[in-house]
N, C-alpha and C positions, 0 to 999 in steps of 0.2 A: 655297306654297312657302315656306319661313323665311331668311330674309336678317340676317345680324350683321355688325357692324363690329369687329374685332379692330386693337389696338395691342400691337405688340410692341418691342422693341430691333432685333432679326433678324428676316430672312424664315423661318428654322430655328427659334426660339421661337412665330411666329406660326402655322406648319404643326402643331407640336404644340399649341397651343391651340384651332387648330378642331377637331384630329381628336379631341381629348378631349372637346368639348363640344357638337361637332355628328356624330361619328362619321367611319371611315372613307369615307362615300358623300359627303360636302359636296364640294362643287365651286367652286374659288375662282372669284367672278366678275372682280377688278381688285385689283391691287395697286400702291401707293407708296409714295414718300418721305416722309416727315412729319419733323418735328421731335422728334428723341431715338429715331428706330427708323423703322418700317413700317408701313402702315395697308393690314389687309387683307379686302375685304368675300367673305364665304362666304355660299355657300346650300344646303341641304339641300331634297330633295324637289322641286325643280326641273324635274325631267325627265320624272317620272310624270305631273306636271301637262300639262306641253304634250305630252305624246305623247297623252294620252286629249283633248285639244282637238283634238287635230287628227285621232284618230279620228274622234270624234263628228263632226266638219267633214266628213271622207270618205266617212262610209259612207251607202250607198246609204238612201234613203227606205224604210220597211217601206210595204208595199201595202197597199191596203184589204181587210178580208177580203171574202171573194166570199160573193155568196148565193147558197147551196144551189139547185140547178134540182130541180124536181119530176120524180123519175123514176117511171116503170112499175114495178111488183112484179116483172115477167117481167123485164126490161131491167138491175134489177140485180146486175150482179158486183161483186167486189172491183177496187178500184183500186190499181197499184201507185205508192205512192209515191217519187217521183223522188229519186236520191241526193244530198245537199247538194253545191256546186260550190264545188271550194277558190278563194278568189279570190287575188291576187298582193296583197301590200301597195302600200297608195296611197302613189301618186305624193310626197305630200305628206308620209307618212310617212317614205319614204326619202329624200326631203332634209334633214327634222330630223334624222334621224340624220346624213348627212353635215356638216351643219351643228356638233351637238352634237360629233363628232369632230374636225373642223378648232379650233375652241374650245377644245376640249383639251390639242391639240397646240400651240394659242400660248399656250395659261397654261402648258404645262411649260416652251416655251422662254422664257419671262418670267422665271420661277421661275428658271430654271438661272442667266440672265442676271445677273439680281439677285443671287444666291447667288457669283455670281465676279466682278462688279464691288465684292461687301464683301470679299471675299479681296485683290482689289487695291489696297482703299483701304488696306490694311496690310500693311507690306512685308516685314514681320516672319513674318508666317504663309505670306505667299508662298513667300517663299525657305524655311519650314517645308516646304512641300506638295512645290516643289522637288526639298529633299535626301529626302523619302519615297520619289517617285517614282523621281528616281535610284538609289536601294538597290532598288529592284525590290518595293516596299511596295504591295498592292491600293488603287487607288483610295479604294475605301470604308472603308479600314483608315487611311488617308494622311488622310481629311478627319478620321475625328475624332479622330485623333489633333490635327489643328490646329485643330479646335473645342475642345480642352480647353486652348490655349493663352492666357495673358493677353494682353490687348491693351498694356498698362502693362509688360513684360516689357524689362530694357536689352537692347543689341544682345548682349554676351557671353553672357547667359543664356538668350537665345531663341536663340543659335545652337547651345549644347547641351541643351537643354528638352526637344524635340521627341526625340533620342535616348535621353533618359533614361525619357520616356513610354513610347517602343514598348519599350525594357528592361524596363519594368516588365512590360508587355501577355504579355511570352512565358514560359510555364508549362515549368519546370523541374523534373526529380526532386530527390531528396536528395543529397548530396553525392558521393558515390562507390556508387551503390545496387547494384554488382555484391557489394560486401562485405556487403550482407546476407545474400548466399546466395540459397535456392528451386529452385524448378524454372521455369525461363525459357526459352520457346519465342519463337525470332524467326521472326517472318512476315513476307511482303512479296512483292512482285512478282518476277518473275526480273530477273538481272542487278544488281539493288541491292547488292549486295556484305552478304550475309547470313553465307556461309561465312566469310569473311574477319575480318568483325564477331566472329563467335563464338571464332576464333582469338584475336582481341586482346582478348576479353573473359577467356578462360581464362587467356590468358598474363597479363592483370592481378591476378587472384586471385591465380594461383599465385604471383606475387611475393612477395603478403604473407602465405599463408596455406598454401603448399604445394601439390602434386596430389593428396594423401592423400584430402581428401573433396570431390575434384571429379569429375565425369563429362561425355561428350559424347554425346548421340544423334543421330543422322539418321534424318529420313524422308524421303529424298529419293531417290524411287526411278523419278524420271522425268528428271534429267537426265545424261549420258553422262558419267560419271567425277565425280560430285556426291561420292557416299562415296568414293573414293578420296584427294580432296582433304582430305577431314576428317579420317581415317585418318592420313595423313599428317601434319598439324597434330599429329593424337595422339601418332603417335610420337615427334615433337621436342620435344613438353611434358610423355610421360610418363604422357600422360590416357587413361585406356580409354573406347573408344569402342563404342557397342551402336547396333545398328540396330531399327527398327521398321516394320512395313511396312502396319499398318491399325492402328484403335484399340485391340484387343484385345490385339494385340503391344505398343503403346506402355506399356498401361498395366499389362503384365506386365513390361518393364522397368523401369519407375517405380519399381514396388512394389521390385526385387531393388536398383533402387539408392535405397532409404530411407534408408539411413543416412548418406549423402552430403548434405554441407552444400551445395554448388551443382550442377546438372544444369542443363547447358545444350544446348536440343532446337534441333536446323538442319532447319527445314523446307523444301520443296518449294517454288520460286518458280513462280506460279502468278499469270496475270497477271489484272486484277480482273471481266475480264467472261469469263472460263473457265470452263463450266461446272463442272470439278473444283474451282473453289475451293469453292463452298459443302460437297461432298463433306470437303476436306481440315479445313474451320473446325469442323464439325459434328465429324471427330474428334479434334481440338484438345480441343473440350468436353467430352468423355465422358472423356477422361482424369483429370479428378480437379478438385476446387477447387482443389487448389494449384498448380495450374498456374498461371504468369501468363505473358502474350505482349506482346509489343515488337515494336512495328512498325517495321520498318527503310525509312525513305525515300529518296531519291534526290535530293541538292540541286540537279543538274542537269534536274530533269523541270519541267514546265512549272507553273505552279499549279493551273490547272482539273484537270491529271492527278494532282497530288499530293491533290486535294478530292477527287477519285474515287476512289482509291484508298483512302481513308480512311474515306472513305462505306461502300463496298462490303468492305471487313475490319473493320467495327464488328464483326462476329456473335462475331469473334473477342476481344472484350471485352476492346482493348489497352491496360495502365495508362499506359505511356510509350511512348515512339520513340526511333530511333537514326537521324540524319540523317548519310550517306554522301555521299562525293562532294564535299565543300567544297571539294576544290583542283580539280574538275573543271568548274567554272562562274563565270561571269562576274556573277552575282547571284546571292545566298540569300535575297531579298525574298520571292519565292514559297513555298519553303519554312517562311521565320514566317509570313507569311500564314496558310498553311494551318493550323498547330500552335496560332495565336494565336486562329482561327477554332473550330475541335475543342476545343480546350484540352486538347490533348493533350502532356503533359510534354516534354520534353526529358531523354533520361537519357542519352546521352554523341553527340560531333561524332566522326564521322573524316574524315579530310584526307588519306589517302595509303596505300599497299600494305601497308608496313611492321608487322611484327608484335614486340611490343606498342607502337611508338612514336606510331603516327599515330590516336592514339584519347586523348578526352580527357574528363570529365563535362561534361555541356551546365551551361554557364552563360549568364546572358542579357545578361550586359555583353560576354563575349566572342564571343557571335555574333553583337551589332550594332557590334563592334569589326573584326570578320572582313567585315561588310556593308561598311562605311564603308573598310576596304581596299580591297576589291576596286573597289568605286564610284568610289577615286579613281585607281586604276589603269586605269581604262576609262570617264572618264564617260560618261554619256549626255547627248545633245541632244535635248532639251526645249524646244520653243517654247511661247508661251502659248495658240495655237492649240490644238495636243495637250492643253495642260495644261487649257484651259477645256471640250474635248470631254469630256474622261474627269470632270472635275470635275461638269459640269455633269449629266452623264450619271447619275453617280451620287447627286447632289441630287434629281435627278425620282423616282428609283427609290425612295429612302426617303420 
C-alpha cells in the first residue's frame, strides 16, 4: 500500500493531483481543510493487499500428504479423481468488500459536501450556479462554468460573466450558411419541423438569389401528406420539387440537379430507435460526398432525448444543426447543453410557423438572451438542498 499526502487550493485540484500521480484507481482515505486550502491523504494498491491477507486467513490449511498404501498387483485398479468442489467466498472476504463499499460511499459524500461548502463560501459563484440551473443548463456544464469564475470579480461583472462563458461555449455555423449553397439534407426524428424548415430556408435563399438556382427534393415516402406539403411550398415559392424513393433514385435526381447552386433535401422523420433509421442514413451516405447533413433538433425535448438523437444520427455526419420550436418551450438550456457537449454548430433557430419570417441564423449571444428571457418569464424555484444534491452528484462523477 502506497500512501501520500496532497495539498491543494481546493478539492477539485487535489483530486486532479491524486489522479495524475497515483492513477484512477487511487482512493482518498481522508480530507480536511488546512490553511490555504485542503489536505488529502490518498492511497493506491491498498485493497489488493487487504484482500490477499483476508484470503490467506480464511483459506483452509493444506492437508498433509497421504502415505500410499501398498496394494497387491491383482487389486490395482484406476482410481477416479474427485472433481474439485467450488467453495463460496469466505465470510471475512465478503465483510471486507462490504466495508470497502461503505468507505467509498462515505468518502464520496464527504467530497461532495466539501465541494458544495466551497461554493457556499463564494456568494457570486453560488448565484452563477443558480442562474445556470435556472436556464436549464445541465449540472455538469453549470459546474464547469462556475469553476472558471474568478473569486475576486465585482458584483456587476460576476452577474454577466457566467452568461458570457456560456455564450463562448455554444458552437455556431457561419453568419448565414444557406447563402453558401450546396446540397443540404435535413435529417431528424418525426415532428421536429424539417419540412417547414426546408420552406423557410428556401424562401430565405430566394429572397437574395431568386429561385433559378434552387431546387427541393423529398425522400419522405412514409408520412401521409409529407410530399404534398413540400409540393405546396414549392408551388408557392416557384421552386421545382423532385422525389427520390431510394439511394439510386437520389443519386439520379442529384445528378439531374447538378447545375443548381442550392438543393435542399427533406428526409423522412424516423425515431432514433427505429430499425429503418440506419437504412436511411446509409442511403444518405451513398448519395455522394457533396451532400451535407443538418440535424434538426426540437428545443422542447428533454436534454437526455436530444443527446440520444445526436448519438444515433451520428452516422449521417451532421455538420450543423437547426434548433426548432424555440417558441414552444420554457427552457432551452437542454438544447444548448446538448450542442455544447457534442460540439455541433447551430446553423439556424426557428421560433414559429411563418415562412420565412420565423427563422434566424444561429448566434450564441441571441440564444443566451432567449434563454434568459424564458427564465425571467417563468423562474424556477431551486432550493439549496436540490442544488447541493445536483452539484454533489456531478462532483463525485468527475
